[in-house]
CHARMM internal coordinates of N, CA and C (Angstrom, degrees):
IC EDIT
DIST 1 N 1 CA 1.5334
DIST 1 CA 1 C 1.5227
ANGL 1 N 1 CA 1 C 110.47
DIST 1 C 2 N 1.2717
ANGL 1 CA 1 C 2 N 119.10
DIHE 1 N 1 CA 1 C 2 N -31.30
DIST 2 N 2 CA 1.4495
ANGL 1 C 2 N 2 CA 124.14
DIHE 1 CA 1 C 2 N 2 CA -178.93
DIST 2 CA 2 C 1.5139
ANGL 2 N 2 CA 2 C 109.84
DIHE 1 C 2 N 2 CA 2 C 59.98
DIST 2 C 3 N 1.4026
ANGL 2 CA 2 C 3 N 115.37
DIHE 2 N 2 CA 2 C 3 N 46.83
DIST 3 N 3 CA 1.4298
ANGL 2 C 3 N 3 CA 119.52
DIHE 2 CA 2 C 3 N 3 CA 178.78
DIST 3 CA 3 C 1.5505
ANGL 3 N 3 CA 3 C 110.97
DIHE 2 C 3 N 3 CA 3 C -74.02
DIST 3 C 4 N 1.3194
ANGL 3 CA 3 C 4 N 114.18
DIHE 3 N 3 CA 3 C 4 N 154.17
DIST 4 N 4 CA 1.4568
ANGL 3 C 4 N 4 CA 120.64
DIHE 3 CA 3 C 4 N 4 CA 169.52
DIST 4 CA 4 C 1.4046
ANGL 4 N 4 CA 4 C 109.86
DIHE 3 C 4 N 4 CA 4 C -63.46
DIST 4 C 5 N 1.3208
ANGL 4 CA 4 C 5 N 117.30
DIHE 4 N 4 CA 4 C 5 N 150.53
DIST 5 N 5 CA 1.5280
ANGL 4 C 5 N 5 CA 122.97
DIHE 4 CA 4 C 5 N 5 CA -173.05
DIST 5 CA 5 C 1.6010
ANGL 5 N 5 CA 5 C 113.83
DIHE 4 C 5 N 5 CA 5 C -57.19
DIST 5 C 6 N 1.3074
ANGL 5 CA 5 C 6 N 110.50
DIHE 5 N 5 CA 5 C 6 N -40.62
DIST 6 N 6 CA 1.5104
ANGL 5 C 6 N 6 CA 108.67
DIHE 5 CA 5 C 6 N 6 CA -178.85
DIST 6 CA 6 C 1.5103
ANGL 6 N 6 CA 6 C 115.36
DIHE 5 C 6 N 6 CA 6 C -70.95
DIST 6 C 7 N 1.3490
ANGL 6 CA 6 C 7 N 117.89
DIHE 6 N 6 CA 6 C 7 N -7.18
DIST 7 N 7 CA 1.5073
ANGL 6 C 7 N 7 CA 118.56
DIHE 6 CA 6 C 7 N 7 CA 178.40
DIST 7 CA 7 C 1.5316
ANGL 7 N 7 CA 7 C 108.57
DIHE 6 C 7 N 7 CA 7 C -91.02
DIST 7 C 8 N 1.3202
ANGL 7 CA 7 C 8 N 121.94
DIHE 7 N 7 CA 7 C 8 N 2.60
DIST 8 N 8 CA 1.4391
ANGL 7 C 8 N 8 CA 120.45
DIHE 7 CA 7 C 8 N 8 CA 172.98
DIST 8 CA 8 C 1.5366
ANGL 8 N 8 CA 8 C 114.14
DIHE 7 C 8 N 8 CA 8 C -78.95
DIST 8 C 9 N 1.3063
ANGL 8 CA 8 C 9 N 116.26
DIHE 8 N 8 CA 8 C 9 N 1.64
DIST 9 N 9 CA 1.4315
ANGL 8 C 9 N 9 CA 124.43
DIHE 8 CA 8 C 9 N 9 CA 176.53
DIST 9 CA 9 C 1.4963
ANGL 9 N 9 CA 9 C 108.90
DIHE 8 C 9 N 9 CA 9 C -59.05
DIST 9 C 10 N 1.3772
ANGL 9 CA 9 C 10 N 120.28
DIHE 9 N 9 CA 9 C 10 N 126.27
DIST 10 N 10 CA 1.4815
ANGL 9 C 10 N 10 CA 121.13
DIHE 9 CA 9 C 10 N 10 CA -176.00
DIST 10 CA 10 C 1.5464
ANGL 10 N 10 CA 10 C 111.96
DIHE 9 C 10 N 10 CA 10 C -52.73
DIST 10 C 11 N 1.3240
ANGL 10 CA 10 C 11 N 116.06
DIHE 10 N 10 CA 10 C 11 N -45.95
DIST 11 N 11 CA 1.4782
ANGL 10 C 11 N 11 CA 119.74
DIHE 10 CA 10 C 11 N 11 CA 178.92
DIST 11 CA 11 C 1.5540
ANGL 11 N 11 CA 11 C 113.51
DIHE 10 C 11 N 11 CA 11 C -53.84
DIST 11 C 12 N 1.3223
ANGL 11 CA 11 C 12 N 116.73
DIHE 11 N 11 CA 11 C 12 N -46.61
DIST 12 N 12 CA 1.4456
ANGL 11 C 12 N 12 CA 124.87
DIHE 11 CA 11 C 12 N 12 CA 179.44
DIST 12 CA 12 C 1.5606
ANGL 12 N 12 CA 12 C 110.35
DIHE 11 C 12 N 12 CA 12 C -66.94
DIST 12 C 13 N 1.3113
ANGL 12 CA 12 C 13 N 118.91
DIHE 12 N 12 CA 12 C 13 N -44.43
DIST 13 N 13 CA 1.4750
ANGL 12 C 13 N 13 CA 120.54
DIHE 12 CA 12 C 13 N 13 CA 175.85
DIST 13 CA 13 C 1.4964
ANGL 13 N 13 CA 13 C 110.38
DIHE 12 C 13 N 13 CA 13 C -56.24
DIST 13 C 14 N 1.3870
ANGL 13 CA 13 C 14 N 114.54
DIHE 13 N 13 CA 13 C 14 N -51.39
DIST 14 N 14 CA 1.4100
ANGL 13 C 14 N 14 CA 118.70
DIHE 13 CA 13 C 14 N 14 CA -176.31
DIST 14 CA 14 C 1.5458
ANGL 14 N 14 CA 14 C 113.62
DIHE 13 C 14 N 14 CA 14 C -61.42
DIST 14 C 15 N 1.3195
ANGL 14 CA 14 C 15 N 112.78
DIHE 14 N 14 CA 14 C 15 N -33.97
DIST 15 N 15 CA 1.4747
ANGL 14 C 15 N 15 CA 118.65
DIHE 14 CA 14 C 15 N 15 CA 178.97
DIST 15 CA 15 C 1.5774
ANGL 15 N 15 CA 15 C 109.52
DIHE 14 C 15 N 15 CA 15 C -66.79
DIST 15 C 16 N 1.3849
ANGL 15 CA 15 C 16 N 117.22
DIHE 15 N 15 CA 15 C 16 N -41.68
DIST 16 N 16 CA 1.4285
ANGL 15 C 16 N 16 CA 120.48
DIHE 15 CA 15 C 16 N 16 CA 179.65
DIST 16 CA 16 C 1.5368
ANGL 16 N 16 CA 16 C 106.72
DIHE 15 C 16 N 16 CA 16 C -70.73
DIST 16 C 17 N 1.3062
ANGL 16 CA 16 C 17 N 118.96
DIHE 16 N 16 CA 16 C 17 N -43.09
DIST 17 N 17 CA 1.5404
ANGL 16 C 17 N 17 CA 120.49
DIHE 16 CA 16 C 17 N 17 CA -176.96
DIST 17 CA 17 C 1.5118
ANGL 17 N 17 CA 17 C 111.84
DIHE 16 C 17 N 17 CA 17 C -66.05
DIST 17 C 18 N 1.3149
ANGL 17 CA 17 C 18 N 119.23
DIHE 17 N 17 CA 17 C 18 N -23.81
DIST 18 N 18 CA 1.4282
ANGL 17 C 18 N 18 CA 122.41
DIHE 17 CA 17 C 18 N 18 CA -178.43
DIST 18 CA 18 C 1.5052
ANGL 18 N 18 CA 18 C 113.03
DIHE 17 C 18 N 18 CA 18 C -66.80
DIST 18 C 19 N 1.3234
ANGL 18 CA 18 C 19 N 118.77
DIHE 18 N 18 CA 18 C 19 N -16.55
DIST 19 N 19 CA 1.3986
ANGL 18 C 19 N 19 CA 122.54
DIHE 18 CA 18 C 19 N 19 CA 174.23
DIST 19 CA 19 C 1.5363
ANGL 19 N 19 CA 19 C 111.53
DIHE 18 C 19 N 19 CA 19 C -61.75
DIST 19 C 20 N 1.3329
ANGL 19 CA 19 C 20 N 113.31
DIHE 19 N 19 CA 19 C 20 N -30.22
DIST 20 N 20 CA 1.5280
ANGL 19 C 20 N 20 CA 122.00
DIHE 19 CA 19 C 20 N 20 CA -175.15
DIST 20 CA 20 C 1.4883
ANGL 20 N 20 CA 20 C 112.39
DIHE 19 C 20 N 20 CA 20 C -92.49
DIST 20 C 21 N 1.3154
ANGL 20 CA 20 C 21 N 115.50
DIHE 20 N 20 CA 20 C 21 N -32.03
DIST 21 N 21 CA 1.4440
ANGL 20 C 21 N 21 CA 120.61
DIHE 20 CA 20 C 21 N 21 CA -176.66
DIST 21 CA 21 C 1.5791
ANGL 21 N 21 CA 21 C 111.88
DIHE 20 C 21 N 21 CA 21 C 173.03
DIST 21 C 22 N 1.3547
ANGL 21 CA 21 C 22 N 115.64
DIHE 21 N 21 CA 21 C 22 N -150.48
DIST 22 N 22 CA 1.4221
ANGL 21 C 22 N 22 CA 118.03
DIHE 21 CA 21 C 22 N 22 CA 178.85
DIST 22 CA 22 C 1.5450
ANGL 22 N 22 CA 22 C 113.09
DIHE 21 C 22 N 22 CA 22 C -96.45
DIST 22 C 23 N 1.3918
ANGL 22 CA 22 C 23 N 116.83
DIHE 22 N 22 CA 22 C 23 N 111.23
DIST 23 N 23 CA 1.4941
ANGL 22 C 23 N 23 CA 117.39
DIHE 22 CA 22 C 23 N 23 CA -177.57
DIST 23 CA 23 C 1.5060
ANGL 23 N 23 CA 23 C 108.53
DIHE 22 C 23 N 23 CA 23 C -70.32
DIST 23 C 24 N 1.3282
ANGL 23 CA 23 C 24 N 113.02
DIHE 23 N 23 CA 23 C 24 N 136.77
DIST 24 N 24 CA 1.4202
ANGL 23 C 24 N 24 CA 120.08
DIHE 23 CA 23 C 24 N 24 CA -178.63
DIST 24 CA 24 C 1.6049
ANGL 24 N 24 CA 24 C 116.90
DIHE 23 C 24 N 24 CA 24 C -109.91
DIST 24 C 25 N 1.2960
ANGL 24 CA 24 C 25 N 115.28
DIHE 24 N 24 CA 24 C 25 N -35.92
DIST 25 N 25 CA 1.4870
ANGL 24 C 25 N 25 CA 123.66
DIHE 24 CA 24 C 25 N 25 CA 179.07
DIST 25 CA 25 C 1.4905
ANGL 25 N 25 CA 25 C 115.05
DIHE 24 C 25 N 25 CA 25 C -173.10
DIST 25 C 26 N 1.2477
ANGL 25 CA 25 C 26 N 119.80
DIHE 25 N 25 CA 25 C 26 N 167.68
DIST 26 N 26 CA 1.4087
ANGL 25 C 26 N 26 CA 127.66
DIHE 25 CA 25 C 26 N 26 CA 173.16
DIST 26 CA 26 C 1.5417
ANGL 26 N 26 CA 26 C 107.87
DIHE 25 C 26 N 26 CA 26 C -107.02
DIST 26 C 27 N 1.3910
ANGL 26 CA 26 C 27 N 113.32
DIHE 26 N 26 CA 26 C 27 N 161.47
DIST 27 N 27 CA 1.4792
ANGL 26 C 27 N 27 CA 114.86
DIHE 26 CA 26 C 27 N 27 CA 173.80
DIST 27 CA 27 C 1.4948
ANGL 27 N 27 CA 27 C 105.78
DIHE 26 C 27 N 27 CA 27 C -82.15
DIST 27 C 28 N 1.3917
ANGL 27 CA 27 C 28 N 116.86
DIHE 27 N 27 CA 27 C 28 N 171.65
DIST 28 N 28 CA 1.4224
ANGL 27 C 28 N 28 CA 122.91
DIHE 27 CA 27 C 28 N 28 CA -176.06
DIST 28 CA 28 C 1.5315
ANGL 28 N 28 CA 28 C 112.44
DIHE 27 C 28 N 28 CA 28 C -65.24
DIST 28 C 29 N 1.2799
ANGL 28 CA 28 C 29 N 116.32
DIHE 28 N 28 CA 28 C 29 N -40.59
DIST 29 N 29 CA 1.4842
ANGL 28 C 29 N 29 CA 119.30
DIHE 28 CA 28 C 29 N 29 CA -177.74
DIST 29 CA 29 C 1.5693
ANGL 29 N 29 CA 29 C 109.56
DIHE 28 C 29 N 29 CA 29 C -64.87
DIST 29 C 30 N 1.2482
ANGL 29 CA 29 C 30 N 114.53
DIHE 29 N 29 CA 29 C 30 N -37.31
DIST 30 N 30 CA 1.4782
ANGL 29 C 30 N 30 CA 119.29
DIHE 29 CA 29 C 30 N 30 CA 179.58
DIST 30 CA 30 C 1.5898
ANGL 30 N 30 CA 30 C 110.49
DIHE 29 C 30 N 30 CA 30 C -67.12
DIST 30 C 31 N 1.3589
ANGL 30 CA 30 C 31 N 110.94
DIHE 30 N 30 CA 30 C 31 N -42.66
DIST 31 N 31 CA 1.5455
ANGL 30 C 31 N 31 CA 120.18
DIHE 30 CA 30 C 31 N 31 CA -179.35
DIST 31 CA 31 C 1.5324
ANGL 31 N 31 CA 31 C 110.05
DIHE 30 C 31 N 31 CA 31 C -58.14
DIST 31 C 32 N 1.3861
ANGL 31 CA 31 C 32 N 116.38
DIHE 31 N 31 CA 31 C 32 N -47.72
DIST 32 N 32 CA 1.4251
ANGL 31 C 32 N 32 CA 117.37
DIHE 31 CA 31 C 32 N 32 CA -173.31
DIST 32 CA 32 C 1.6593
ANGL 32 N 32 CA 32 C 109.18
DIHE 31 C 32 N 32 CA 32 C -101.08
DIST 32 C 33 N 1.2669
ANGL 32 CA 32 C 33 N 114.40
DIHE 32 N 32 CA 32 C 33 N 13.23
DIST 33 N 33 CA 1.4871
ANGL 32 C 33 N 33 CA 124.23
DIHE 32 CA 32 C 33 N 33 CA 171.80
DIST 33 CA 33 C 1.5487
ANGL 33 N 33 CA 33 C 106.77
DIHE 32 C 33 N 33 CA 33 C 49.05
DIST 33 C 34 N 1.4058
ANGL 33 CA 33 C 34 N 114.23
DIHE 33 N 33 CA 33 C 34 N 53.10
DIST 34 N 34 CA 1.5150
ANGL 33 C 34 N 34 CA 115.19
DIHE 33 CA 33 C 34 N 34 CA 176.58
DIST 34 CA 34 C 1.5072
ANGL 34 N 34 CA 34 C 110.18
DIHE 33 C 34 N 34 CA 34 C -101.28
DIST 34 C 35 N 1.2918
ANGL 34 CA 34 C 35 N 121.01
DIHE 34 N 34 CA 34 C 35 N -3.34
DIST 35 N 35 CA 1.4632
ANGL 34 C 35 N 35 CA 124.88
DIHE 34 CA 34 C 35 N 35 CA -179.67
DIST 35 CA 35 C 1.5223
ANGL 35 N 35 CA 35 C 109.21
DIHE 34 C 35 N 35 CA 35 C -131.65
DIST 35 C 36 N 1.3623
ANGL 35 CA 35 C 36 N 119.26
DIHE 35 N 35 CA 35 C 36 N 91.54
DIST 36 N 36 CA 1.4297
ANGL 35 C 36 N 36 CA 119.62
DIHE 35 CA 35 C 36 N 36 CA -174.13
DIST 36 CA 36 C 1.4462
ANGL 36 N 36 CA 36 C 116.65
DIHE 35 C 36 N 36 CA 36 C -81.55
DIST 36 C 37 N 1.3397
ANGL 36 CA 36 C 37 N 117.89
DIHE 36 N 36 CA 36 C 37 N -6.75
DIST 37 N 37 CA 1.5326
ANGL 36 C 37 N 37 CA 121.06
DIHE 36 CA 36 C 37 N 37 CA 176.24
DIST 37 CA 37 C 1.4707
ANGL 37 N 37 CA 37 C 112.39
DIHE 36 C 37 N 37 CA 37 C -69.35
DIST 37 C 38 N 1.3587
ANGL 37 CA 37 C 38 N 123.70
DIHE 37 N 37 CA 37 C 38 N -24.42
DIST 38 N 38 CA 1.3938
ANGL 37 C 38 N 38 CA 127.24
DIHE 37 CA 37 C 38 N 38 CA -172.31
DIST 38 CA 38 C 1.4969
ANGL 38 N 38 CA 38 C 111.50
DIHE 37 C 38 N 38 CA 38 C -159.36
DIST 38 C 39 N 1.3636
ANGL 38 CA 38 C 39 N 116.99
DIHE 38 N 38 CA 38 C 39 N 148.34
DIST 39 N 39 CA 1.4838
ANGL 38 C 39 N 39 CA 124.56
DIHE 38 CA 38 C 39 N 39 CA 176.70
DIST 39 CA 39 C 1.4646
ANGL 39 N 39 CA 39 C 107.24
DIHE 38 C 39 N 39 CA 39 C -121.69
DIST 39 C 40 N 1.2910
ANGL 39 CA 39 C 40 N 122.20
DIHE 39 N 39 CA 39 C 40 N 144.57
DIST 40 N 40 CA 1.4438
ANGL 39 C 40 N 40 CA 126.07
DIHE 39 CA 39 C 40 N 40 CA -177.40
DIST 40 CA 40 C 1.5174
ANGL 40 N 40 CA 40 C 110.03
DIHE 39 C 40 N 40 CA 40 C -126.15
DIST 40 C 41 N 1.3411
ANGL 40 CA 40 C 41 N 117.04
DIHE 40 N 40 CA 40 C 41 N 131.48
DIST 41 N 41 CA 1.4007
ANGL 40 C 41 N 41 CA 120.48
DIHE 40 CA 40 C 41 N 41 CA 174.32
DIST 41 CA 41 C 1.5630
ANGL 41 N 41 CA 41 C 104.39
DIHE 40 C 41 N 41 CA 41 C -134.72
DIST 41 C 42 N 1.3263
ANGL 41 CA 41 C 42 N 109.92
DIHE 41 N 41 CA 41 C 42 N 132.17
DIST 42 N 42 CA 1.3832
ANGL 41 C 42 N 42 CA 120.50
DIHE 41 CA 41 C 42 N 42 CA 176.28
DIST 42 CA 42 C 1.5993
ANGL 42 N 42 CA 42 C 112.54
DIHE 41 C 42 N 42 CA 42 C -81.42
DIST 42 C 43 N 1.3819
ANGL 42 CA 42 C 43 N 115.95
DIHE 42 N 42 CA 42 C 43 N 117.07
DIST 43 N 43 CA 1.4647
ANGL 42 C 43 N 43 CA 117.35
DIHE 42 CA 42 C 43 N 43 CA -173.11
DIST 43 CA 43 C 1.4896
ANGL 43 N 43 CA 43 C 109.48
DIHE 42 C 43 N 43 CA 43 C -120.86
DIST 43 C 44 N 1.3180
ANGL 43 CA 43 C 44 N 115.00
DIHE 43 N 43 CA 43 C 44 N 138.22
DIST 44 N 44 CA 1.4411
ANGL 43 C 44 N 44 CA 118.60
DIHE 43 CA 43 C 44 N 44 CA 170.27
DIST 44 CA 44 C 1.5493
ANGL 44 N 44 CA 44 C 108.91
DIHE 43 C 44 N 44 CA 44 C -83.19
DIST 44 C 45 N 1.3611
ANGL 44 CA 44 C 45 N 116.87
DIHE 44 N 44 CA 44 C 45 N 117.96
DIST 45 N 45 CA 1.3982
ANGL 44 C 45 N 45 CA 121.62
DIHE 44 CA 44 C 45 N 45 CA -165.16
DIST 45 CA 45 C 1.5060
ANGL 45 N 45 CA 45 C 110.34
DIHE 44 C 45 N 45 CA 45 C -116.49
DIST 45 C 46 N 1.3279
ANGL 45 CA 45 C 46 N 114.38
DIHE 45 N 45 CA 45 C 46 N 135.07
DIST 46 N 46 CA 1.4556
ANGL 45 C 46 N 46 CA 120.78
DIHE 45 CA 45 C 46 N 46 CA 172.33
DIST 46 CA 46 C 1.5007
ANGL 46 N 46 CA 46 C 108.41
DIHE 45 C 46 N 46 CA 46 C -83.13
DIST 46 C 47 N 1.3717
ANGL 46 CA 46 C 47 N 121.91
DIHE 46 N 46 CA 46 C 47 N 103.04
DIST 47 N 47 CA 1.4290
ANGL 46 C 47 N 47 CA 123.65
DIHE 46 CA 46 C 47 N 47 CA -174.16
DIST 47 CA 47 C 1.5160
ANGL 47 N 47 CA 47 C 111.18
DIHE 46 C 47 N 47 CA 47 C -67.63
DIST 47 C 48 N 1.3000
ANGL 47 CA 47 C 48 N 122.83
DIHE 47 N 47 CA 47 C 48 N -15.39
DIST 48 N 48 CA 1.3587
ANGL 47 C 48 N 48 CA 125.96
DIHE 47 CA 47 C 48 N 48 CA 179.87
DIST 48 CA 48 C 1.5983
ANGL 48 N 48 CA 48 C 115.10
DIHE 47 C 48 N 48 CA 48 C -82.29
DIST 48 C 49 N 1.3110
ANGL 48 CA 48 C 49 N 111.86
DIHE 48 N 48 CA 48 C 49 N -14.16
DIST 49 N 49 CA 1.4197
ANGL 48 C 49 N 49 CA 114.78
DIHE 48 CA 48 C 49 N 49 CA -178.88
DIST 49 CA 49 C 1.6128
ANGL 49 N 49 CA 49 C 110.94
DIHE 48 C 49 N 49 CA 49 C -92.18
DIST 49 C 50 N 1.2643
ANGL 49 CA 49 C 50 N 114.87
DIHE 49 N 49 CA 49 C 50 N 153.19
DIST 50 N 50 CA 1.5170
ANGL 49 C 50 N 50 CA 117.21
DIHE 49 CA 49 C 50 N 50 CA 176.35
DIST 50 CA 50 C 1.4901
ANGL 50 N 50 CA 50 C 108.62
DIHE 49 C 50 N 50 CA 50 C -87.24
DIST 50 C 51 N 1.3518
ANGL 50 CA 50 C 51 N 123.02
DIHE 50 N 50 CA 50 C 51 N 129.44
DIST 51 N 51 CA 1.4163
ANGL 50 C 51 N 51 CA 131.00
DIHE 50 CA 50 C 51 N 51 CA -175.92
DIST 51 CA 51 C 1.4842
ANGL 51 N 51 CA 51 C 111.06
DIHE 50 C 51 N 51 CA 51 C -110.13
DIST 51 C 52 N 1.3459
ANGL 51 CA 51 C 52 N 120.94
DIHE 51 N 51 CA 51 C 52 N 146.57
DIST 52 N 52 CA 1.4378
ANGL 51 C 52 N 52 CA 122.43
DIHE 51 CA 51 C 52 N 52 CA 178.59
DIST 52 CA 52 C 1.5070
ANGL 52 N 52 CA 52 C 110.78
DIHE 51 C 52 N 52 CA 52 C -68.51
DIST 52 C 53 N 1.3193
ANGL 52 CA 52 C 53 N 118.09
DIHE 52 N 52 CA 52 C 53 N 150.16
DIST 53 N 53 CA 1.4115
ANGL 52 C 53 N 53 CA 125.40
DIHE 52 CA 52 C 53 N 53 CA 175.98
DIST 53 CA 53 C 1.5263
ANGL 53 N 53 CA 53 C 112.60
DIHE 52 C 53 N 53 CA 53 C -86.96
DIST 53 C 54 N 1.3313
ANGL 53 CA 53 C 54 N 118.06
DIHE 53 N 53 CA 53 C 54 N -10.54
DIST 54 N 54 CA 1.4263
ANGL 53 C 54 N 54 CA 123.95
DIHE 53 CA 53 C 54 N 54 CA 175.11
DIST 54 CA 54 C 1.5223
ANGL 54 N 54 CA 54 C 110.65
DIHE 53 C 54 N 54 CA 54 C -155.79
DIST 54 C 55 N 1.3387
ANGL 54 CA 54 C 55 N 120.11
DIHE 54 N 54 CA 54 C 55 N 156.66
DIST 55 N 55 CA 1.4070
ANGL 54 C 55 N 55 CA 126.76
DIHE 54 CA 54 C 55 N 55 CA 173.89
DIST 55 CA 55 C 1.4763
ANGL 55 N 55 CA 55 C 115.41
DIHE 54 C 55 N 55 CA 55 C -126.80
DIST 55 C 56 N 1.2899
ANGL 55 CA 55 C 56 N 119.56
DIHE 55 N 55 CA 55 C 56 N 152.41
DIST 56 N 56 CA 1.4110
ANGL 55 C 56 N 56 CA 125.89
DIHE 55 CA 55 C 56 N 56 CA -177.57
DIST 56 CA 56 C 1.6183
ANGL 56 N 56 CA 56 C 106.77
DIHE 55 C 56 N 56 CA 56 C -86.27
DIST 56 C 57 N 1.2457
ANGL 56 CA 56 C 57 N 116.83
DIHE 56 N 56 CA 56 C 57 N 128.51
DIST 57 N 57 CA 1.5229
ANGL 56 C 57 N 57 CA 119.84
DIHE 56 CA 56 C 57 N 57 CA -179.71
DIST 57 CA 57 C 1.4734
ANGL 57 N 57 CA 57 C 105.75
DIHE 56 C 57 N 57 CA 57 C -121.28
DIST 57 C 58 N 1.3085
ANGL 57 CA 57 C 58 N 112.37
DIHE 57 N 57 CA 57 C 58 N 120.37
DIST 58 N 58 CA 1.6234
ANGL 57 C 58 N 58 CA 115.34
DIHE 57 CA 57 C 58 N 58 CA 178.79
DIST 58 CA 58 C 1.4625
ANGL 58 N 58 CA 58 C 110.86
DIHE 57 C 58 N 58 CA 58 C 127.12
DIST 58 C 59 N 1.3396
ANGL 58 CA 58 C 59 N 116.65
DIHE 58 N 58 CA 58 C 59 N -166.09
DIST 59 N 59 CA 1.4318
ANGL 58 C 59 N 59 CA 121.94
DIHE 58 CA 58 C 59 N 59 CA -176.66
DIST 59 CA 59 C 1.5842
ANGL 59 N 59 CA 59 C 103.98
DIHE 58 C 59 N 59 CA 59 C -92.56
DIST 59 C 60 N 1.3968
ANGL 59 CA 59 C 60 N 112.19
DIHE 59 N 59 CA 59 C 60 N 173.52
DIST 60 N 60 CA 1.4969
ANGL 59 C 60 N 60 CA 116.20
DIHE 59 CA 59 C 60 N 60 CA 174.01
DIST 60 CA 60 C 1.4475
ANGL 60 N 60 CA 60 C 112.55
DIHE 59 C 60 N 60 CA 60 C -56.98
DIST 60 C 61 N 1.3171
ANGL 60 CA 60 C 61 N 120.07
DIHE 60 N 60 CA 60 C 61 N -35.02
DIST 61 N 61 CA 1.4055
ANGL 60 C 61 N 61 CA 122.63
DIHE 60 CA 60 C 61 N 61 CA -171.48
DIST 61 CA 61 C 1.5910
ANGL 61 N 61 CA 61 C 109.46
DIHE 60 C 61 N 61 CA 61 C -87.95
DIST 61 C 62 N 1.2643
ANGL 61 CA 61 C 62 N 114.17
DIHE 61 N 61 CA 61 C 62 N -39.59
DIST 62 N 62 CA 1.4970
ANGL 61 C 62 N 62 CA 115.32
DIHE 61 CA 61 C 62 N 62 CA -170.67
DIST 62 CA 62 C 1.5630
ANGL 62 N 62 CA 62 C 106.63
DIHE 61 C 62 N 62 CA 62 C -134.82
DIST 62 C 63 N 1.2717
ANGL 62 CA 62 C 63 N 115.99
DIHE 62 N 62 CA 62 C 63 N 117.69
DIST 63 N 63 CA 1.4599
ANGL 62 C 63 N 63 CA 123.49
DIHE 62 CA 62 C 63 N 63 CA 178.88
DIST 63 CA 63 C 1.4994
ANGL 63 N 63 CA 63 C 111.50
DIHE 62 C 63 N 63 CA 63 C 179.30
DIST 63 C 64 N 1.3238
ANGL 63 CA 63 C 64 N 116.52
DIHE 63 N 63 CA 63 C 64 N -163.81
DIST 64 N 64 CA 1.4352
ANGL 63 C 64 N 64 CA 120.85
DIHE 63 CA 63 C 64 N 64 CA -173.30
DIST 64 CA 64 C 1.5419
ANGL 64 N 64 CA 64 C 110.67
DIHE 63 C 64 N 64 CA 64 C -158.09
DIST 64 C 65 N 1.3319
ANGL 64 CA 64 C 65 N 118.69
DIHE 64 N 64 CA 64 C 65 N 154.81
DIST 65 N 65 CA 1.3882
ANGL 64 C 65 N 65 CA 120.38
DIHE 64 CA 64 C 65 N 65 CA 172.93
DIST 65 CA 65 C 1.5775
ANGL 65 N 65 CA 65 C 112.16
DIHE 64 C 65 N 65 CA 65 C -85.88
DIST 65 C 66 N 1.2472
ANGL 65 CA 65 C 66 N 118.12
DIHE 65 N 65 CA 65 C 66 N 134.57
DIST 66 N 66 CA 1.4887
ANGL 65 C 66 N 66 CA 124.47
DIHE 65 CA 65 C 66 N 66 CA 177.84
DIST 66 CA 66 C 1.5237
ANGL 66 N 66 CA 66 C 107.95
DIHE 65 C 66 N 66 CA 66 C -116.34
DIST 66 C 67 N 1.3515
ANGL 66 CA 66 C 67 N 110.06
DIHE 66 N 66 CA 66 C 67 N 120.96
DIST 67 N 67 CA 1.4580
ANGL 66 C 67 N 67 CA 117.56
DIHE 66 CA 66 C 67 N 67 CA 177.60
DIST 67 CA 67 C 1.5730
ANGL 67 N 67 CA 67 C 107.40
DIHE 66 C 67 N 67 CA 67 C -73.07
DIST 67 C 68 N 1.3588
ANGL 67 CA 67 C 68 N 111.74
DIHE 67 N 67 CA 67 C 68 N 147.24
DIST 68 N 68 CA 1.5304
ANGL 67 C 68 N 68 CA 113.95
DIHE 67 CA 67 C 68 N 68 CA 173.94
DIST 68 CA 68 C 1.5288
ANGL 68 N 68 CA 68 C 111.23
DIHE 67 C 68 N 68 CA 68 C -84.46
END
COOR INIT
IC SEED 1 N 1 CA 1 C
IC BUILD
């Protein structure tokens, strides 16, 4: 995902992941921020719902689209 460092906060990750379903946990590398190239969140997903292919991260004025 190449998230900015401050976005590795568990609460922020779970908030973003909740767009897709119910967040359950992060993997160990994400929890201790030892792998900055990607973050992983286990999400309980309703496979019958349509989910976005990208989400907006940031404020209305300054931000970027992150593909899932």
